[in-house]
C-alpha positions in Angstrom: 34.7 49.3 48.8 34.1 46.6 46.2 33.3 49.4 43.7 36.5 51.4 44.6 38.6 48.2 44.0 37.0 47.5 40.8 38.0 51.1 39.7 41.6 50.6 41.1 41.7 47.5 38.9 40.5 49.4 35.9 42.5 52.6 36.4 45.9 51.1 35.9 49.0 53.3 35.4 48.9 52.9 31.6 44.9 53.7 31.5 45.5 56.8 33.6 48.2 57.9 31.2 45.8 57.4 28.2 43.1 59.6 29.9 45.7 62.1 30.8 47.3 62.3 27.3 43.9 62.8 25.8 43.1 65.7 27.9 46.6 67.1 27.4 46.3 67.0 23.5 42.7 68.1 23.4 42.4 70.9 25.9 44.9 73.7 24.9 42.8 75.3 22.1 39.3 74.3 23.5 40.0 74.4 27.4 42.8 76.8 27.4 44.6 77.0 30.9 43.1 73.7 31.9 46.1 72.1 30.1 48.4 73.8 32.4 46.8 72.7 35.6 46.4 69.1 34.1 50.2 68.9 32.8 51.5 70.3 36.3 49.2 68.2 38.3 50.2 65.2 36.4 53.9 66.0 36.9 53.5 66.7 40.6 51.8 63.7 41.1 54.7 61.6 39.3 57.1 63.5 41.7 54.9 61.6 44.4 55.1 58.4 42.8 58.7 58.7 42.0 59.4 59.5 45.7 57.5 56.3 46.6 59.6 54.3 44.5 56.3 53.5 42.5 57.4 55.0 39.3 61.3 54.7 37.6 63.1 57.8 36.7 63.6 57.1 33.0 66.4 59.1 31.7 68.0 57.8 28.4 70.6 59.6 26.1 68.2 61.8 24.0 66.1 62.7 27.1 69.2 63.6 29.1 70.5 65.9 26.2 66.9 67.8 26.5 67.0 67.9 30.1 70.6 69.4 30.2 69.5 71.9 27.6 66.3 72.9 29.7 68.1 73.1 33.0 71.0 75.1 31.6 68.6 77.7 30.3 66.5 77.9 33.6 70.1 78.2 35.4 71.4 81.0 32.9 68.1 83.0 33.7 68.6 82.8 37.6 72.3 83.3 37.2 71.4 86.8 35.2 69.1 87.8 38.3 71.9 87.2 40.6 74.5 89.1 38.4 71.9 92.1 38.1 71.0 92.0 41.9 67.4 91.5 41.0 67.0 87.9 42.6 64.2 89.2 45.1 62.3 91.1 42.3 62.6 88.2 39.8 61.3 85.5 42.5 57.7 85.2 41.0 59.0 85.5 37.5 60.8 82.1 38.0 57.6 80.3 38.4 57.2 79.5 34.7 60.5 77.9 34.6 58.9 75.4 36.8 56.9 74.0 33.6 60.2 73.4 32.0 61.9 71.7 34.8 59.3 69.1 34.9 60.6 67.9 31.5 62.3 64.7 32.8 59.7 63.9 35.5 56.9 63.9 32.9 59.0 62.0 30.4 59.4 59.2 32.7 55.8 58.9 33.5 54.7 59.3 29.8 57.4 56.6 28.8 55.3 53.8 30.4 52.7 54.2 27.6 52.4 52.0 24.6 54.0 54.1 21.9 51.2 53.2 19.3 48.6 54.0 21.7 50.0 57.3 22.6 50.4 58.3 18.8 46.9 57.5 18.1 45.8 59.4 21.0 47.8 62.4 19.9 46.3 62.3 16.4 42.6 61.7 17.5 42.5 64.1 20.4 44.1 66.8 18.0 41.4 66.2 15.7 38.7 66.6 18.5 40.6 69.8 19.6 40.4 71.3 15.9 36.6 70.5 15.8 36.4 72.3 19.1 38.5 75.2 18.0 36.1 75.7 15.2 32.9 75.6 17.3 34.5 78.1 19.6 35.4 80.4 16.6 32.0 80.2 15.3 30.5 81.3 18.6 33.0 83.9 19.3 33.1 85.6 15.8 29.8 85.2 14.6 27.6 85.3 17.9 29.7 87.4 20.4 31.3 89.7 17.6 34.7 89.2 18.6 37.1 90.6 15.9 39.8 87.7 16.4 38.9 84.1 17.6 40.6 83.3 21.1 39.1 80.0 21.7 39.8 78.7 25.0 43.0 80.3 25.2 41.7 83.9 25.8 44.5 85.0 23.5 44.3 84.8 19.7 48.0 84.2 19.2 48.2 81.3 21.8 44.8 80.1 20.3 46.4 80.0 16.8 49.9 78.6 17.9 48.0 75.3 19.7 45.6 75.2 17.1 48.2 75.2 14.5 49.8 72.2 16.1 46.5 70.3 16.4 45.9 70.6 12.7 49.7 69.5 11.9 49.2 66.3 14.3 46.0 65.3 12.3 48.1 65.7 9.2 51.0 63.8 10.1 48.8 61.1 11.4 47.0 61.0 8.0 50.0 60.9 5.6 52.0 58.8 8.0 49.7 56.0 8.3 49.5 56.1 12.1 45.5 56.7 11.6 43.6 55.1 8.8 40.5 57.3 9.1 42.0 60.1 6.7 38.4 61.3 5.8 37.8 62.2 9.7 41.2 63.7 9.9 40.7 65.7 6.6 37.5 67.4 8.2 39.4 67.9 11.1 42.4 69.7 9.5 40.0 71.9 7.5 38.1 72.8 10.8 41.6 73.7 12.3 42.7 75.7 9.4 39.5 77.8 9.5 39.8 78.4 13.2 43.6 79.2 12.8 43.0 81.9 10.1 40.1 83.4 12.1 42.3 83.9 14.8 44.1 86.7 12.6 47.4 85.7 13.7 49.5 86.4 10.6 53.0 84.8 11.8 51.1 81.5 12.6 49.7 81.4 9.2 53.2 81.3 8.0 54.2 78.8 10.4 51.4 76.6 9.4 52.2 76.8 5.8 55.9 76.0 6.9 54.9 73.0 9.0 52.7 71.6 6.3 55.4 71.5 3.8 57.7 69.9 6.5 55.5 67.3 7.0 55.0 66.4 3.4 58.7 66.5 2.8 59.6 64.2 5.7 56.5 61.7 4.5 57.4 62.1 0.8 58.2 58.6 0.2 54.8 57.3 1.3 53.2 58.9 -1.5 52.7 56.8 -4.8 51.3 57.8 -8.2 47.9 56.1 -7.1 47.4 58.2 -3.9 49.2 61.1 -5.0 46.5 62.0 -7.4 44.0 61.5 -4.6 45.9 63.5 -2.4 46.1 66.6 -4.9 42.4 66.4 -5.4 41.7 66.6 -1.5 44.2 69.3 -1.1 42.9 71.2 -3.8 39.5 70.9 -2.6 40.4 71.9 1.0 42.4 75.0 0.0 39.5 76.2 -2.2 37.0 75.8 0.5 39.4 77.5 3.1 40.0 80.2 0.7 36.3 81.0 0.2 35.6 80.5 4.1 38.5 82.7 5.3 39.0 85.2 2.3 37.3 88.2 4.1 39.4 87.9 7.4 42.7 87.3 5.6 42.1 90.2 3.2 41.2 92.5 6.3 44.3 91.4 8.3 46.7 91.9 5.3 44.9 95.3 4.6 45.9 96.1 8.4 49.3 95.1 7.9 50.0 97.3 4.8 48.1 100.4 6.6 50.4 99.8 9.6 53.4 99.8 7.7 52.3 102.8 5.7 51.7 104.6 8.8 55.0 103.7 10.3 57.2 104.4 7.2 55.4 107.7 6.3 54.4 109.1 9.8 56.7 107.1 12.2 53.4 106.1 13.8 54.2 103.6 16.7 50.6 103.3 18.2 49.6 100.5 15.7 50.4 96.9 16.3 53.1 96.8 13.8 54.5 100.3 15.3 54.4 98.9 18.7 56.6 95.8 17.7 58.9 97.7 16.0 59.3 100.3 18.9 59.8 97.3 21.2 62.3 95.6 19.0 64.2 98.7 18.8 64.1 99.4 22.5 65.0 95.9 23.4 68.0 95.9 21.0 69.3 99.3 22.9 68.6 97.6 25.9 70.7 94.4 25.2 73.6 96.7 23.9 73.7 98.1 27.6 74.2 94.8 29.1 74.9 92.1 26.5 76.2 89.4 28.5 73.7 88.8 31.5 71.0 91.3 30.5 69.0 93.1 33.0 67.1 90.4 34.9 63.5 88.9 34.2 61.5 91.6 36.0 63.3 94.6 33.9 61.2 94.2 30.9 58.2 96.3 31.8 60.1 99.2 33.0 62.6 99.0 30.3 59.9 99.0 27.7 57.8 101.7 29.5 60.8 104.0 29.9 61.9 103.3 26.3 58.3 104.3 24.8 58.2 107.5 27.1 61.8 108.4 25.9 61.6 107.7 22.3 58.1 108.0 21.3 56.4 110.1 24.0 53.9 107.4 24.6 52.9 105.5 27.8 53.3 101.8 26.9 54.7 99.0 29.0 55.3 95.1 28.1 56.7 92.3 30.1 58.1 90.9 26.8 59.6 92.3 23.9 57.2 90.3 21.0 60.3 88.4 20.1 61.4 85.3 22.2 65.0 85.6 21.5 65.1 89.3 22.1 63.2 89.1 25.4 65.8 86.6 26.3 68.7 89.0 25.3 67.2 91.7 27.3 66.5 89.6 30.5 69.5 87.4 30.7 71.8 88.5 27.6 73.8 86.1 25.2 73.8 83.6 28.0 70.0 83.4 28.2 69.6 83.5 24.5 72.1 81.0 23.5 70.9 78.5 26.2 67.3 79.1 25.1 68.1 78.3 21.5 70.1 75.3 22.6 66.7 73.7 23.8 65.4 73.8 20.2 68.7 73.0 18.7 69.0 69.8 20.9 65.2 69.0 20.2 65.8 69.1 16.3 69.0 67.2 16.6 67.3 64.4 18.1 64.5 64.3 15.8 66.6 64.7 12.5 68.9 61.9 13.7 65.8 59.6 13.9 64.5 61.0 10.3 67.8 59.9 8.7 68.3 56.5 10.4 65.0 55.1 11.3 62.3 53.8 9.0 59.9 53.0 11.9 56.8 54.8 11.4 56.0 55.6 15.0 59.6 56.8 15.7 59.2 59.1 12.4 55.9 60.3 13.8 57.6 61.4 17.1 60.3 63.0 15.3 58.0 64.9 12.9 56.0 65.8 16.0 59.2 67.5 17.6 60.3 69.0 14.2 56.8 70.9 13.7 56.7 72.1 17.1 60.2 73.6 16.9 59.1 75.1 13.7 55.8 76.6 15.0 57.1 77.9 18.1 60.2 79.6 16.4 58.4 81.2 13.6 55.6 82.5 16.1 58.0 83.5 18.5 59.5 85.9 16.0 56.7 88.4 16.7 55.2 86.9 20.0 55.9 84.7 23.0 58.5 82.0 22.9 58.4 80.8 26.4 56.9 82.3 29.6 53.1 81.6 29.0 51.5 79.1 31.1 49.5 77.6 27.8 52.5 77.6 25.4 55.1 76.3 28.0 52.9 73.5 29.0 51.9 72.6 25.3 55.6 72.8 24.4 56.6 70.3 27.0 53.7 68.1 26.1 54.8 67.8 22.6 58.5 67.7 23.4 58.0 64.9 26.1 55.7 63.0 23.6 57.7 63.4 20.3 60.7 62.6 22.0 59.7 59.5 23.6 57.9 58.3 20.3 61.0 59.3 18.4 63.9 57.7 20.3 62.7 57.0 23.8 62.4 53.4 25.5 59.1 52.1 26.9 59.6 51.1 30.5 57.2 49.1 32.8 56.0 51.0 35.8 56.7 49.4 39.3 53.7 47.3 40.0 51.5 48.4 42.9 50.4 45.9 45.7 46.5 45.4 44.8 44.3 44.8 47.6 42.6 41.4 48.0 
């Protein structure tokens, strides 16, 4: 009993949040769906604490705007199902929306954490994730013989997305001054970039480059002549080393892309990865034209894609999404779904840019940068993949949006104190 009481005294609400944050930022790339279990478990426990009045619901103006955007999107998806008469068929497809609906609950609990502590946890846990991602990449590529590294996510695109975010967190922490151990972060960045390259996810490579430019542009005033030379030397050395290590896989994936494009252009071959995507886009656009306002319902994607491939290309293929996040929303919920989905990212970037324009506080700018790069990575990756609707991607999106919004423009609140046993 004394040991239990001692543990309770140590595990304060703030301390639990720290451990929770460490797992959330570390696990997506290395432990895969563990991040989903942890995030949802934490959010559900927060619901219990809120119901028991041991936590306060913290809804400030930026959070309210994000919450309204997210809830409007979820309502649009349900409304589309009602209009299409597919409510029963879509019932199981509504489950991923639960992750998004937990945004204000998670925010209320996370906002009791000291901002400086949370920012450092995000950077250091991301650094550990980059190293773990590289270790898994080495095992999967060189030992098991997998052609594309999947990390703990079990999917190369998802693995690349979350590892890319970890890399950018390390870079942001280094250039913003949040974490002083720049040598450690440089090594972690290099590890994460190599792991991302070995995933073979070409669109995430593009997203990574755009996000790096965004981080450097946001923090450009922190560069002086003295540290600019050092930064250029380090960046040049890292780029050269990365190019040497990843050259074979980059060349191979680029060669595959050109081969797929040639096969599609000259032979109309839709059996390649590129051909399948182009076929899906054509089928999705046709489906959107048939029902532009409310779409066809969430459960209709696989049937529409399967029928389209059989009709247009004589192939038996079926997918539950159209390898473009907004096209998938257009097919499932029409313009209503796509516009409300876009509103989530518009509100997020609006909150972030307002802070970057008006604030000089390093922590607030770090949080705003977190939101900006999250939007970049998800939107660019979502052009040829999944935007929302995957457990790891959805949980990671909420973790970064909740933490970034809180650090950028949220208010720290004190938890409701619990009665202690004497």
